[in-house]
PDB file of the backbone (N, CA, C, O) and the ligand in Angstrom, with CONECT records:
HET     ZN  A 101       1
ATOM      1  N   UNK A   1      72.858  74.842  78.392  1.00  0.00           N
ATOM      2  CA  UNK A   1      73.876  75.010  77.340  1.00  0.00           C
ATOM      3  C   UNK A   1      75.194  75.448  77.961  1.00  0.00           C
ATOM      4  O   UNK A   1      75.220  76.285  78.864  1.00  0.00           O
ATOM      5  N   UNK A   2      76.257  74.889  77.480  1.00  0.00           N
ATOM      6  CA  UNK A   2      77.574  75.176  78.040  1.00  0.00           C
ATOM      7  C   UNK A   2      78.232  76.360  77.323  1.00  0.00           C
ATOM      8  O   UNK A   2      78.421  76.349  76.107  1.00  0.00           O
ATOM      9  N   UNK A   3      78.572  77.377  78.116  1.00  0.00           N
ATOM     10  CA  UNK A   3      79.268  78.529  77.562  1.00  0.00           C
ATOM     11  C   UNK A   3      80.772  78.281  77.660  1.00  0.00           C
ATOM     12  O   UNK A   3      81.295  77.975  78.732  1.00  0.00           O
ATOM     13  N   UNK A   4      81.445  78.416  76.546  1.00  0.00           N
ATOM     14  CA  UNK A   4      82.889  78.181  76.539  1.00  0.00           C
ATOM     15  C   UNK A   4      83.618  79.405  77.078  1.00  0.00           C
ATOM     16  O   UNK A   4      83.547  80.488  76.495  1.00  0.00           O
ATOM     17  N   UNK A   5      84.316  79.227  78.190  1.00  0.00           N
ATOM     18  CA  UNK A   5      85.050  80.351  78.783  1.00  0.00           C
ATOM     19  C   UNK A   5      86.568  80.127  78.699  1.00  0.00           C
ATOM     20  O   UNK A   5      87.344  80.789  79.388  1.00  0.00           O
ATOM     21  N   UNK A   6      86.967  79.187  77.847  1.00  0.00           N
ATOM     22  CA  UNK A   6      88.389  78.910  77.687  1.00  0.00           C
ATOM     23  C   UNK A   6      89.139  80.179  77.265  1.00  0.00           C
ATOM     24  O   UNK A   6      88.722  80.873  76.338  1.00  0.00           O
ATOM     25  N   UNK A   7      90.228  80.470  77.941  1.00  0.00           N
ATOM     26  CA  UNK A   7      91.036  81.632  77.594  1.00  0.00           C
ATOM     27  C   UNK A   7      90.650  82.881  78.364  1.00  0.00           C
ATOM     28  O   UNK A   7      91.372  83.879  78.351  1.00  0.00           O
ATOM     29  N   UNK A   8      89.516  82.822  79.030  1.00  0.00           N
ATOM     30  CA  UNK A   8      89.091  83.995  79.799  1.00  0.00           C
ATOM     31  C   UNK A   8      89.847  84.067  81.118  1.00  0.00           C
ATOM     32  O   UNK A   8      90.367  83.072  81.625  1.00  0.00           O
ATOM     33  N   UNK A   9      89.886  85.269  81.648  1.00  0.00           N
ATOM     34  CA  UNK A   9      90.627  85.494  82.889  1.00  0.00           C
ATOM     35  C   UNK A   9      89.705  86.091  83.943  1.00  0.00           C
ATOM     36  O   UNK A   9      88.965  87.039  83.679  1.00  0.00           O
ATOM     37  N   UNK A  10      89.761  85.530  85.122  1.00  0.00           N
ATOM     38  CA  UNK A  10      88.975  86.039  86.240  1.00  0.00           C
ATOM     39  C   UNK A  10      89.925  86.248  87.405  1.00  0.00           C
ATOM     40  O   UNK A  10      90.401  85.294  88.020  1.00  0.00           O
ATOM     41  N   UNK A  11      90.191  87.506  87.696  1.00  0.00           N
ATOM     42  CA  UNK A  11      91.142  87.828  88.744  1.00  0.00           C
ATOM     43  C   UNK A  11      92.473  87.127  88.468  1.00  0.00           C
ATOM     44  O   UNK A  11      93.117  87.414  87.458  1.00  0.00           O
ATOM     45  N   UNK A  12      92.898  86.212  89.348  1.00  0.00           N
ATOM     46  CA  UNK A  12      94.185  85.551  89.141  1.00  0.00           C
ATOM     47  C   UNK A  12      94.077  84.280  88.317  1.00  0.00           C
ATOM     48  O   UNK A  12      95.083  83.637  88.017  1.00  0.00           O
ATOM     49  N   UNK A  13      92.853  83.923  87.952  1.00  0.00           N
ATOM     50  CA  UNK A  13      92.653  82.639  87.300  1.00  0.00           C
ATOM     51  C   UNK A  13      92.455  82.783  85.802  1.00  0.00           C
ATOM     52  O   UNK A  13      91.640  83.584  85.343  1.00  0.00           O
ATOM     53  N   UNK A  14      93.205  82.004  85.050  1.00  0.00           N
ATOM     54  CA  UNK A  14      93.034  81.970  83.611  1.00  0.00           C
ATOM     55  C   UNK A  14      92.481  80.602  83.240  1.00  0.00           C
ATOM     56  O   UNK A  14      93.047  79.573  83.611  1.00  0.00           O
ATOM     57  N   UNK A  15      91.377  80.595  82.509  1.00  0.00           N
ATOM     58  CA  UNK A  15      90.730  79.330  82.181  1.00  0.00           C
ATOM     59  C   UNK A  15      91.474  78.641  81.038  1.00  0.00           C
ATOM     60  O   UNK A  15      91.623  79.199  79.951  1.00  0.00           O
ATOM     61  N   UNK A  16      91.935  77.428  81.304  1.00  0.00           N
ATOM     62  CA  UNK A  16      92.728  76.694  80.329  1.00  0.00           C
ATOM     63  C   UNK A  16      91.909  75.713  79.504  1.00  0.00           C
ATOM     64  O   UNK A  16      92.135  75.565  78.303  1.00  0.00           O
ATOM     65  N   UNK A  17      90.975  75.056  80.136  1.00  0.00           N
ATOM     66  CA  UNK A  17      90.203  74.029  79.437  1.00  0.00           C
ATOM     67  C   UNK A  17      88.967  73.644  80.237  1.00  0.00           C
ATOM     68  O   UNK A  17      88.896  73.845  81.449  1.00  0.00           O
ATOM     69  N   UNK A  18      88.013  73.093  79.534  1.00  0.00           N
ATOM     70  CA  UNK A  18      86.831  72.543  80.202  1.00  0.00           C
ATOM     71  C   UNK A  18      87.217  71.219  80.850  1.00  0.00           C
ATOM     72  O   UNK A  18      87.935  70.418  80.251  1.00  0.00           O
ATOM     73  N   UNK A  19      86.757  70.995  82.034  1.00  0.00           N
ATOM     74  CA  UNK A  19      87.095  69.744  82.704  1.00  0.00           C
ATOM     75  C   UNK A  19      85.960  68.733  82.620  1.00  0.00           C
ATOM     76  O   UNK A  19      86.072  67.735  81.907  1.00  0.00           O
ATOM     77  N   UNK A  20      84.878  68.977  83.333  1.00  0.00           N
ATOM     78  CA  UNK A  20      83.778  68.016  83.338  1.00  0.00           C
ATOM     79  C   UNK A  20      82.502  68.665  83.879  1.00  0.00           C
ATOM     80  O   UNK A  20      82.511  69.813  84.325  1.00  0.00           O
ATOM     81  N   UNK A  21      81.440  67.929  83.830  1.00  0.00           N
ATOM     82  CA  UNK A  21      80.164  68.408  84.358  1.00  0.00           C
ATOM     83  C   UNK A  21      79.759  67.556  85.545  1.00  0.00           C
ATOM     84  O   UNK A  21      79.999  66.349  85.577  1.00  0.00           O
ATOM     85  N   UNK A  22      79.143  68.203  86.514  1.00  0.00           N
ATOM     86  CA  UNK A  22      78.484  67.465  87.581  1.00  0.00           C
ATOM     87  C   UNK A  22      77.070  68.010  87.628  1.00  0.00           C
ATOM     88  O   UNK A  22      76.843  69.124  88.102  1.00  0.00           O
ATOM     89  N   UNK A  23      76.121  67.232  87.141  1.00  0.00           N
ATOM     90  CA  UNK A  23      74.765  67.738  86.984  1.00  0.00           C
ATOM     91  C   UNK A  23      74.787  68.859  85.958  1.00  0.00           C
ATOM     92  O   UNK A  23      75.221  68.675  84.821  1.00  0.00           O
ATOM     93  N   UNK A  24      74.297  70.056  86.392  1.00  0.00           N
ATOM     94  CA  UNK A  24      74.304  71.192  85.479  1.00  0.00           C
ATOM     95  C   UNK A  24      75.503  72.101  85.713  1.00  0.00           C
ATOM     96  O   UNK A  24      75.654  73.124  85.044  1.00  0.00           O
ATOM     97  N   UNK A  25      76.359  71.724  86.669  1.00  0.00           N
ATOM     98  CA  UNK A  25      77.515  72.546  87.010  1.00  0.00           C
ATOM     99  C   UNK A  25      78.715  72.155  86.156  1.00  0.00           C
ATOM    100  O   UNK A  25      79.026  70.973  86.011  1.00  0.00           O
ATOM    101  N   UNK A  26      79.381  73.148  85.597  1.00  0.00           N
ATOM    102  CA  UNK A  26      80.573  72.852  84.814  1.00  0.00           C
ATOM    103  C   UNK A  26      81.830  73.145  85.640  1.00  0.00           C
ATOM    104  O   UNK A  26      81.874  74.093  86.424  1.00  0.00           O
ATOM    105  N   UNK A  27      82.827  72.321  85.442  1.00  0.00           N
ATOM    106  CA  UNK A  27      84.112  72.475  86.119  1.00  0.00           C
ATOM    107  C   UNK A  27      85.169  72.804  85.080  1.00  0.00           C
ATOM    108  O   UNK A  27      85.178  72.234  83.989  1.00  0.00           O
ATOM    109  N   UNK A  28      86.055  73.722  85.424  1.00  0.00           N
ATOM    110  CA  UNK A  28      87.050  74.206  84.473  1.00  0.00           C
ATOM    111  C   UNK A  28      88.450  74.121  85.056  1.00  0.00           C
ATOM    112  O   UNK A  28      88.674  74.339  86.247  1.00  0.00           O
ATOM    113  N   UNK A  29      89.385  73.796  84.166  1.00  0.00           N
ATOM    114  CA  UNK A  29      90.782  73.759  84.572  1.00  0.00           C
ATOM    115  C   UNK A  29      91.328  75.180  84.458  1.00  0.00           C
ATOM    116  O   UNK A  29      91.311  75.771  83.379  1.00  0.00           O
ATOM    117  N   UNK A  30      91.807  75.718  85.563  1.00  0.00           N
ATOM    118  CA  UNK A  30      92.314  77.090  85.577  1.00  0.00           C
ATOM    119  C   UNK A  30      93.767  77.110  86.016  1.00  0.00           C
ATOM    120  O   UNK A  30      94.225  76.281  86.803  1.00  0.00           O
ATOM    121  N   UNK A  31      94.460  78.081  85.478  1.00  0.00           N
ATOM    122  CA  UNK A  31      95.834  78.278  85.904  1.00  0.00           C
ATOM    123  C   UNK A  31      95.884  79.580  86.689  1.00  0.00           C
ATOM    124  O   UNK A  31      95.473  80.635  86.205  1.00  0.00           O
ATOM    125  N   UNK A  32      96.388  79.485  87.886  1.00  0.00           N
ATOM    126  CA  UNK A  32      96.494  80.666  88.734  1.00  0.00           C
ATOM    127  C   UNK A  32      97.790  81.406  88.392  1.00  0.00           C
ATOM    128  O   UNK A  32      98.728  80.816  87.857  1.00  0.00           O
ATOM    129  N   UNK A  33      97.829  82.690  88.705  1.00  0.00           N
ATOM    130  CA  UNK A  33      99.030  83.491  88.451  1.00  0.00           C
ATOM    131  C   UNK A  33     100.259  82.948  89.174  1.00  0.00           C
ATOM    132  O   UNK A  33     101.386  83.194  88.745  1.00  0.00           O
ATOM    133  N   UNK A  34     100.058  82.228  90.244  1.00  0.00           N
ATOM    134  CA  UNK A  34     101.184  81.670  90.998  1.00  0.00           C
ATOM    135  C   UNK A  34     101.726  80.418  90.318  1.00  0.00           C
ATOM    136  O   UNK A  34     102.768  79.902  90.723  1.00  0.00           O
ATOM    137  N   UNK A  35     101.029  79.917  89.282  1.00  0.00           N
ATOM    138  CA  UNK A  35     101.516  78.769  88.528  1.00  0.00           C
ATOM    139  C   UNK A  35     100.769  77.482  88.816  1.00  0.00           C
ATOM    140  O   UNK A  35     100.976  76.469  88.148  1.00  0.00           O
ATOM    141  N   UNK A  36      99.912  77.526  89.800  1.00  0.00           N
ATOM    142  CA  UNK A  36      99.195  76.326  90.200  1.00  0.00           C
ATOM    143  C   UNK A  36      98.006  76.066  89.277  1.00  0.00           C
ATOM    144  O   UNK A  36      97.304  76.994  88.877  1.00  0.00           O
ATOM    145  N   UNK A  37      97.791  74.803  88.948  1.00  0.00           N
ATOM    146  CA  UNK A  37      96.635  74.413  88.131  1.00  0.00           C
ATOM    147  C   UNK A  37      95.554  73.863  89.052  1.00  0.00           C
ATOM    148  O   UNK A  37      95.796  72.960  89.852  1.00  0.00           O
ATOM    149  N   UNK A  38      94.363  74.425  88.923  1.00  0.00           N
ATOM    150  CA  UNK A  38      93.268  73.978  89.771  1.00  0.00           C
ATOM    151  C   UNK A  38      92.012  73.762  88.942  1.00  0.00           C
ATOM    152  O   UNK A  38      91.793  74.447  87.943  1.00  0.00           O
ATOM    153  N   UNK A  39      91.199  72.822  89.352  1.00  0.00           N
ATOM    154  CA  UNK A  39      89.913  72.599  88.699  1.00  0.00           C
ATOM    155  C   UNK A  39      88.829  73.168  89.597  1.00  0.00           C
ATOM    156  O   UNK A  39      88.697  72.775  90.756  1.00  0.00           O
ATOM    157  N   UNK A  40      88.062  74.088  89.056  1.00  0.00           N
ATOM    158  CA  UNK A  40      87.083  74.802  89.871  1.00  0.00           C
ATOM    159  C   UNK A  40      85.709  74.792  89.232  1.00  0.00           C
ATOM    160  O   UNK A  40      85.574  74.722  88.011  1.00  0.00           O
ATOM    161  N   UNK A  41      84.690  74.865  90.077  1.00  0.00           N
ATOM    162  CA  UNK A  41      83.332  74.969  89.588  1.00  0.00           C
ATOM    163  C   UNK A  41      83.112  76.379  89.074  1.00  0.00           C
ATOM    164  O   UNK A  41      83.489  77.354  89.725  1.00  0.00           O
ATOM    165  N   UNK A  42      82.501  76.481  87.907  1.00  0.00           N
ATOM    166  CA  UNK A  42      82.385  77.784  87.246  1.00  0.00           C
ATOM    167  C   UNK A  42      81.743  78.848  88.138  1.00  0.00           C
ATOM    168  O   UNK A  42      82.225  79.979  88.202  1.00  0.00           O
ATOM    169  N   UNK A  43      80.676  78.492  88.815  1.00  0.00           N
ATOM    170  CA  UNK A  43      79.996  79.520  89.609  1.00  0.00           C
ATOM    171  C   UNK A  43      80.792  79.913  90.849  1.00  0.00           C
ATOM    172  O   UNK A  43      80.397  80.822  91.579  1.00  0.00           O
ATOM    173  N   UNK A  44      81.896  79.243  91.085  1.00  0.00           N
ATOM    174  CA  UNK A  44      82.738  79.628  92.223  1.00  0.00           C
ATOM    175  C   UNK A  44      83.760  80.704  91.867  1.00  0.00           C
ATOM    176  O   UNK A  44      84.343  81.334  92.750  1.00  0.00           O
ATOM    177  N   UNK A  45      83.974  80.914  90.552  1.00  0.00           N
ATOM    178  CA  UNK A  45      85.010  81.894  90.210  1.00  0.00           C
ATOM    179  C   UNK A  45      84.642  82.831  89.057  1.00  0.00           C
ATOM    180  O   UNK A  45      85.270  83.878  88.905  1.00  0.00           O
ATOM    181  N   UNK A  46      83.653  82.487  88.251  1.00  0.00           N
ATOM    182  CA  UNK A  46      83.451  83.212  86.992  1.00  0.00           C
ATOM    183  C   UNK A  46      82.362  84.286  87.032  1.00  0.00           C
ATOM    184  O   UNK A  46      82.089  84.915  86.010  1.00  0.00           O
ATOM    185  N   UNK A  47      81.743  84.506  88.178  1.00  0.00           N
ATOM    186  CA  UNK A  47      80.692  85.510  88.246  1.00  0.00           C
ATOM    187  C   UNK A  47      81.045  86.619  89.228  1.00  0.00           C
ATOM    188  O   UNK A  47      81.969  86.490  90.031  1.00  0.00           O
ATOM    189  N   UNK A  48      80.311  87.683  89.149  1.00  0.00           N
ATOM    190  CA  UNK A  48      80.557  88.841  90.016  1.00  0.00           C
ATOM    191  C   UNK A  48      80.495  88.447  91.486  1.00  0.00           C
ATOM    192  O   UNK A  48      81.271  88.940  92.305  1.00  0.00           O
ATOM    193  N   UNK A  49      79.565  87.552  91.812  1.00  0.00           N
ATOM    194  CA  UNK A  49      79.389  87.175  93.213  1.00  0.00           C
ATOM    195  C   UNK A  49      80.339  86.070  93.647  1.00  0.00           C
ATOM    196  O   UNK A  49      80.341  85.675  94.814  1.00  0.00           O
ATOM    197  N   UNK A  50      81.153  85.563  92.713  1.00  0.00           N
ATOM    198  CA  UNK A  50      82.053  84.468  93.041  1.00  0.00           C
ATOM    199  C   UNK A  50      83.116  84.918  94.033  1.00  0.00           C
ATOM    200  O   UNK A  50      83.668  86.013  93.921  1.00  0.00           O
ATOM    201  N   UNK A  51      83.388  84.071  94.988  1.00  0.00           N
ATOM    202  CA  UNK A  51      84.347  84.452  96.029  1.00  0.00           C
ATOM    203  C   UNK A  51      85.758  83.947  95.726  1.00  0.00           C
ATOM    204  O   UNK A  51      86.735  84.427  96.300  1.00  0.00           O
ATOM    205  N   UNK A  52      85.852  82.971  94.815  1.00  0.00           N
ATOM    206  CA  UNK A  52      87.170  82.405  94.537  1.00  0.00           C
ATOM    207  C   UNK A  52      87.904  83.243  93.492  1.00  0.00           C
ATOM    208  O   UNK A  52      87.479  83.317  92.339  1.00  0.00           O
ATOM    209  N   UNK A  53      89.014  83.877  93.900  1.00  0.00           N
ATOM    210  CA  UNK A  53      89.721  84.770  92.998  1.00  0.00           C
ATOM    211  C   UNK A  53      91.115  84.270  92.651  1.00  0.00           C
ATOM    212  O   UNK A  53      91.846  84.909  91.894  1.00  0.00           O
ATOM    213  N   UNK A  54      91.469  83.132  93.206  1.00  0.00           N
ATOM    214  CA  UNK A  54      92.769  82.518  92.940  1.00  0.00           C
ATOM    215  C   UNK A  54      92.676  81.052  93.308  1.00  0.00           C
ATOM    216  O   UNK A  54      91.610  80.572  93.696  1.00  0.00           O
ATOM    217  N   UNK A  55      93.799  80.327  93.189  1.00  0.00           N
ATOM    218  CA  UNK A  55      93.794  78.924  93.600  1.00  0.00           C
ATOM    219  C   UNK A  55      93.675  78.809  95.107  1.00  0.00           C
ATOM    220  O   UNK A  55      93.468  77.720  95.643  1.00  0.00           O
ATOM    221  N   UNK A  56      93.807  79.931  95.784  1.00  0.00           N
ATOM    222  CA  UNK A  56      93.800  79.942  97.241  1.00  0.00           C
ATOM    223  C   UNK A  56      94.989  80.732  97.764  1.00  0.00           C
ATOM    224  O   UNK A  56      95.045  81.075  98.945  1.00  0.00           O
ATOM    225  N   UNK A  57      95.942  81.021  96.877  1.00  0.00           N
ATOM    226  CA  UNK A  57      97.151  81.728  97.292  1.00  0.00           C
ATOM    227  C   UNK A  57      96.840  83.166  97.690  1.00  0.00           C
ATOM    228  O   UNK A  57      97.493  83.721  98.574  1.00  0.00           O
ATOM    229  N   UNK A  58      95.850  83.770  97.045  1.00  0.00           N
ATOM    230  CA  UNK A  58      95.491  85.152  97.337  1.00  0.00           C
ATOM    231  C   UNK A  58      95.036  85.259  98.782  1.00  0.00           C
ATOM    232  O   UNK A  58      95.426  86.172  99.509  1.00  0.00           O
ATOM    233  N   UNK A  59      94.214  84.321  99.178  1.00  0.00           N
ATOM    234  CA  UNK A  59      93.707  84.300 100.540  1.00  0.00           C
ATOM    235  C   UNK A  59      94.859  84.090 101.520  1.00  0.00           C
ATOM    236  O   UNK A  59      94.934  84.746 102.559  1.00  0.00           O
ATOM    237  N   UNK A  60      95.756  83.166 101.172  1.00  0.00           N
ATOM    238  CA  UNK A  60      96.906  82.900 102.045  1.00  0.00           C
ATOM    239  C   UNK A  60      97.760  84.152 102.186  1.00  0.00           C
ATOM    240  O   UNK A  60      98.209  84.487 103.282  1.00  0.00           O
ATOM    241  N   UNK A  61      97.981  84.846 101.059  1.00  0.00           N
ATOM    242  CA  UNK A  61      98.792  86.060 101.092  1.00  0.00           C
ATOM    243  C   UNK A  61      98.155  87.119 101.967  1.00  0.00           C
ATOM    244  O   UNK A  61      98.822  87.703 102.821  1.00  0.00           O
ATOM    245  N   UNK A  62      96.857  87.375 101.762  1.00  0.00           N
ATOM    246  CA  UNK A  62      96.218  88.459 102.502  1.00  0.00           C
ATOM    247  C   UNK A  62      96.134  88.106 103.980  1.00  0.00           C
ATOM    248  O   UNK A  62      96.205  88.996 104.827  1.00  0.00           O
ATOM    249  N   UNK A  63      95.982  86.824 104.308  1.00  0.00           N
ATOM    250  CA  UNK A  63      95.909  86.493 105.721  1.00  0.00           C
ATOM    251  C   UNK A  63      97.285  86.606 106.373  1.00  0.00           C
ATOM    252  O   UNK A  63      97.383  86.955 107.549  1.00  0.00           O
ATOM    253  N   UNK A  64      98.341  86.317 105.628  1.00  0.00           N
ATOM    254  CA  UNK A  64      99.665  86.468 106.220  1.00  0.00           C
ATOM    255  C   UNK A  64      99.998  87.951 106.364  1.00  0.00           C
ATOM    256  O   UNK A  64     100.749  88.351 107.254  1.00  0.00           O
ATOM    257  N   UNK A  65      99.425  88.759 105.470  1.00  0.00           N
ATOM    258  CA  UNK A  65      99.617  90.200 105.577  1.00  0.00           C
ATOM    259  C   UNK A  65      98.937  90.727 106.841  1.00  0.00           C
ATOM    260  O   UNK A  65      99.479  91.563 107.565  1.00  0.00           O
ATOM    261  N   UNK A  66      97.739  90.211 107.079  1.00  0.00           N
ATOM    262  CA  UNK A  66      97.015  90.605 108.278  1.00  0.00           C
ATOM    263  C   UNK A  66      97.793  90.224 109.525  1.00  0.00           C
ATOM    264  O   UNK A  66      97.842  90.980 110.495  1.00  0.00           O
ATOM    265  N   UNK A  67      98.403  89.044 109.491  1.00  0.00           N
ATOM    266  CA  UNK A  67      99.205  88.575 110.622  1.00  0.00           C
ATOM    267  C   UNK A  67     100.365  89.531 110.867  1.00  0.00           C
ATOM    268  O   UNK A  67     100.674  89.883 112.005  1.00  0.00           O
ATOM    269  N   UNK A  68     100.998  89.941 109.777  1.00  0.00           N
ATOM    270  CA  UNK A  68     102.148  90.821 109.903  1.00  0.00           C
ATOM    271  C   UNK A  68     101.715  92.176 110.489  1.00  0.00           C
ATOM    272  O   UNK A  68     102.396  92.763 111.331  1.00  0.00           O
ATOM    273  N   UNK A  69     100.569  92.639 110.013  1.00  0.00           N
ATOM    274  CA  UNK A  69     100.035  93.905 110.510  1.00  0.00           C
ATOM    275  C   UNK A  69      99.801  93.835 112.014  1.00  0.00           C
ATOM    276  O   UNK A  69     100.148  94.751 112.759  1.00  0.00           O
ATOM    277  N   UNK A  70      99.209  92.735 112.436  1.00  0.00           N
ATOM    278  CA  UNK A  70      98.910  92.569 113.842  1.00  0.00           C
ATOM    279  C   UNK A  70     100.213  92.570 114.643  1.00  0.00           C
ATOM    280  O   UNK A  70     100.305  93.153 115.723  1.00  0.00           O
ATOM    281  N   UNK A  71     101.196  91.910 114.086  1.00  0.00           N
ATOM    282  CA  UNK A  71     102.495  91.819 114.727  1.00  0.00           C
ATOM    283  C   UNK A  71     103.115  93.206 114.859  1.00  0.00           C
ATOM    284  O   UNK A  71     103.674  93.555 115.899  1.00  0.00           O
ATOM    285  N   UNK A  72     103.006  93.981 113.797  1.00  0.00           N
ATOM    286  CA  UNK A  72     103.566  95.335 113.803  1.00  0.00           C
ATOM    287  C   UNK A  72     102.887  96.191 114.866  1.00  0.00           C
ATOM    288  O   UNK A  72     103.534  96.931 115.607  1.00  0.00           O
ATOM    289  N   UNK A  73     101.561  96.068 114.915  1.00  0.00           N
ATOM    290  CA  UNK A  73     100.805  96.859 115.890  1.00  0.00           C
ATOM    291  C   UNK A  73     101.222  96.518 117.301  1.00  0.00           C
ATOM    292  O   UNK A  73     101.353  97.398 118.151  1.00  0.00           O
ATOM    293  N   UNK A  74     101.432  95.228 117.549  1.00  0.00           N
ATOM    294  CA  UNK A  74     101.806  94.788 118.890  1.00  0.00           C
ATOM    295  C   UNK A  74     103.184  95.369 119.250  1.00  0.00           C
ATOM    296  O   UNK A  74     103.434  95.787 120.381  1.00  0.00           O
ATOM    297  N   UNK A  75     104.044  95.376 118.262  1.00  0.00           N
ATOM    298  CA  UNK A  75     105.384  95.889 118.506  1.00  0.00           C
ATOM    299  C   UNK A  75     105.320  97.395 118.812  1.00  0.00           C
ATOM    300  O   UNK A  75     106.044  97.893 119.674  1.00  0.00           O
ATOM    301  N   UNK A  76     104.446  98.105 118.094  1.00  0.00           N
ATOM    302  CA  UNK A  76     104.279  99.530 118.299  1.00  0.00           C
ATOM    303  C   UNK A  76     103.732  99.796 119.704  1.00  0.00           C
ATOM    304  O   UNK A  76     104.142 100.738 120.382  1.00  0.00           O
ATOM    305  N   UNK A  77     102.806  98.950 120.114  1.00  0.00           N
ATOM    306  CA  UNK A  77     102.216  99.097 121.451  1.00  0.00           C
ATOM    307  C   UNK A  77     103.274  98.872 122.523  1.00  0.00           C
ATOM    308  O   UNK A  77     103.321  99.592 123.521  1.00  0.00           O
ATOM    309  N   UNK A  78     104.100  97.893 122.317  1.00  0.00           N
ATOM    310  CA  UNK A  78     105.175  97.607 123.266  1.00  0.00           C
ATOM    311  C   UNK A  78     106.122  98.784 123.377  1.00  0.00           C
ATOM    312  O   UNK A  78     106.631  99.105 124.451  1.00  0.00           O
ATOM    313  N   UNK A  79     106.343  99.413 122.245  1.00  0.00           N
ATOM    314  CA  UNK A  79     107.293 100.505 122.181  1.00  0.00           C
ATOM    315  C   UNK A  79     106.844 101.698 123.032  1.00  0.00           C
ATOM    316  O   UNK A  79     107.658 102.415 123.614  1.00  0.00           O
ATOM    317  N   UNK A  80     105.520 101.883 123.083  1.00  0.00           N
ATOM    318  CA  UNK A  80     104.973 103.004 123.851  1.00  0.00           C
ATOM    319  C   UNK A  80     105.289 102.881 125.339  1.00  0.00           C
ATOM    320  O   UNK A  80     105.368 103.869 126.069  1.00  0.00           O
ATOM    321  N   UNK A  81     105.465 101.643 125.755  1.00  0.00           N
ATOM    322  CA  UNK A  81     105.714 101.422 127.187  1.00  0.00           C
ATOM    323  C   UNK A  81     107.163 101.727 127.580  1.00  0.00           C
ATOM    324  O   UNK A  81     107.474 101.916 128.756  1.00  0.00           O
ATOM    325  N   UNK A  82     108.020 101.768 126.596  1.00  0.00           N
ATOM    326  CA  UNK A  82     109.423 101.939 126.966  1.00  0.00           C
ATOM    327  C   UNK A  82     109.874 103.400 126.943  1.00  0.00           C
ATOM    328  O   UNK A  82     111.034 103.693 127.233  1.00  0.00           O
TER     329      UNK A  82
HETATM  330 ZN    ZN A 101      97.653  80.762  93.135  1.00  0.00          ZN2+
END
């Protein structure tokens, strides 16, 4: 049975409409907070164990943050030598 999750919000994703089924898996059209529309499999974003929390921008942001952190640390290390 298909549970309607239209209008629900999961992290950065807001469910806009049902898209389609593949076997027993349902796919939903979601709008991310960044404005991007993505179609995602329900079990990839709508449950506690789901790893998808955005269209992918969240991951990009946090990884660029990590890069910046690493850069800062390197600069701090360089500074100790001078
Ligand atoms: Zn996004």
